[in-house]
Legacy VTK file of the C-alpha trace (Angstrom):
# vtk DataFile Version 3.0
C-alpha trace
ASCII
DATASET POLYDATA
POINTS 73 float
-13.811 -4.066 -11.886
-12.651 -5.665 -9.559
-10.954 -4.263 -6.487
-7.600 -5.234 -5.562
-6.585 -4.865 -1.636
-3.047 -5.567 -1.519
-1.491 -5.346 2.632
1.255 -6.582 2.973
3.378 -6.242 6.595
6.185 -7.959 7.977
10.210 -8.077 6.782
10.448 -9.099 3.233
6.857 -7.954 2.161
7.469 -5.559 -0.093
11.090 -5.721 -2.164
12.089 -3.489 -5.169
13.897 -4.151 -8.457
14.916 -2.863 -11.896
14.406 -4.602 -15.306
14.772 -3.554 -19.070
12.313 -5.116 -21.635
12.940 -6.156 -25.479
12.574 -3.248 -26.007
15.442 -1.506 -24.285
12.137 0.282 -22.161
13.581 0.391 -18.293
11.102 -0.536 -15.569
11.312 -0.110 -11.965
9.373 -3.619 -10.117
7.521 -4.078 -6.554
6.582 -7.021 -5.663
4.212 -7.381 -3.274
3.948 -10.814 -0.936
1.639 -11.741 1.389
0.888 -15.475 3.504
-0.594 -18.154 1.222
-0.872 -15.945 -2.004
1.124 -15.372 -5.340
3.330 -12.244 -5.338
1.547 -9.236 -7.350
3.955 -7.801 -9.595
3.696 -3.724 -10.529
6.099 -1.961 -13.129
6.353 1.123 -13.548
8.924 3.251 -16.447
11.642 5.229 -14.421
9.529 8.692 -14.929
5.854 7.228 -13.795
8.456 6.152 -10.765
10.101 8.846 -10.302
6.128 10.688 -9.681
5.427 8.670 -7.761
7.961 7.939 -5.086
7.331 12.820 -4.744
3.558 11.469 -4.215
4.277 9.297 -1.453
6.328 11.708 -0.108
3.667 13.962 0.039
1.464 10.909 1.528
3.782 10.498 4.700
3.665 13.804 5.349
0.144 13.900 5.040
-0.125 10.853 7.262
1.903 11.969 9.496
-0.360 14.507 10.889
-2.990 13.643 13.091
-5.625 16.109 11.384
-5.416 14.493 8.707
-7.168 11.293 10.891
-10.473 13.760 12.016
-13.198 11.881 10.860
-15.977 14.206 10.936
-19.581 13.014 10.952
LINES 1 74
73 0 1 2 3 4 5 6 7 8 9 10 11 12 13 14 15 16 17 18 19 20 21 22 23 24 25 26 27 28 29 30 31 32 33 34 35 36 37 38 39 40 41 42 43 44 45 46 47 48 49 50 51 52 53 54 55 56 57 58 59 60 61 62 63 64 65 66 67 68 69 70 71 72
């Protein structure tokens, strides 16, 4: 499987929206924009998105801790 790297930067590089499909399933849509490429859309069902947000919160806390950035050899 190919690896996809998305590196949004700058104002408007990432947007969120809501969508309902023809079956009534609700989704949160993240749109990532990068210069000179097509936008990348990622959709989540609401429960998966809620779990994702919780995970992002834990990751943000870990990223703020300098001890997590120490590389040992």
